[in-house]
N, C-alpha and C positions, 0 to 999 in steps of 0.2 A: 194356511200352512198347518200340517199335522206331522208330528214326529212320533213314530211308534217304536216299541221294542219287542223283539221276539227272539226265541232261540232258533238258530238256523236249522235245527233238526225238526222243527214243527213244519207241518205241511203248509205250503204257500196259501195265502188267502187272496181272494179277488180284490179286497180293499187294502192290500199292502202298499200299493203305489210302487215306487222304486224300491227294490230290495238291495240293501247295501251291507255287505259283510265288513265289519270293522275290527276283525281279529288279525293279528300279524301272522298267525300260523293257521294253515288250512284245517278245518274240523275233521277230526279222526273218524274214519269210516263213512264219510259222506262223499258221494260222487258230485262232480261239478254239475252234471245234468239234474240230479235230484235237488241240489241247492237252489236252482232257478234264480240265480242272482242277476241283477242288472250291473253291479260293480262289486269288485273286491278292493276295498280301499285300505290296503295294508299300512300306508304311510301315516294314517291318522291314529293307528294303534299305539298303546304305550310301549316303551322300550322293553326289551327282554329283561333287563335288570329290574325295572319297576314291576313288571308282571310277576317275576319270580319272587321278589320281596313280598308283594301283596299276598300271593298264594290263595286268593279268594277267602281270606280270613275276614269275616264281617267286622271284627273289632278294629281292623286296620283300614276300613273303607274310607273314613273321613280323611285320614292322612294320605291314603292312596289318591283320592280325588284332588287333594291339594297339590301333591307332587305331579300328578298327571296334568293338571292345569298349567303348571310350570312348563312341562314338556310341550304342551299345545302351543306355547309361544315360540318354540323353535321353528325356523323357517320351513322345513319340510312338512312338519305336522300342521303348522299354521296355514300353509297352502292347501293341504288336504281338507282342513276344517273349512276354509273359504269355499272349496268346491262343494262340500256338504251343504253349506249355507245356500249356494246357488241352486242345488237340487231341491232343497226345501222350498225355495221361492217358486218353484215350478209345480208343486203339489205335494201330496203325501209321500213321505219317506219312511221306510221301516228299516231300522238299524238292527242288524243281525249279529249274534254272537253265539259261540258254542258253550259259553259259560252257563252253568246250571242256575245260578242266582243272578238273573238278568238285572234286577233292581240294584245290585251292588257290583256293577261291572263298568268297564270303560264305555259301553254303549249307553248306560244310564247317565254317566258324566257328560258324554257328548250330547245326548238328548236335552239335558238341562241347559247346556251352552247354546244349543240351537234354538231353544225356546226362550232364551234371554235370561235364564236363571244362573246364578253363580258367577 
């Protein structure tokens, strides 16, 4: 099992495995064809309220991750996270986000959970 993180705007790589977009909102200026996704898993994304509160402020990341973990326990998101776990059991998965700071994004939180951290 390997979980990778990338920006959805980066060109696809042959070693990406399954390419999963984990943003709630479609990335601005990107066509669905250019994204070359295997899935768009909106249901695993943080709530709009949490996303707006966080605003990609690095100082808030730890609290964002804590609040997002709580959201991941909600039925809809828990089901989507279970689906991601199934996909990772089948091989490499690349979690995609439009966020510029991929290491401080919901994709990073998800990757940690899928890797058994946090």
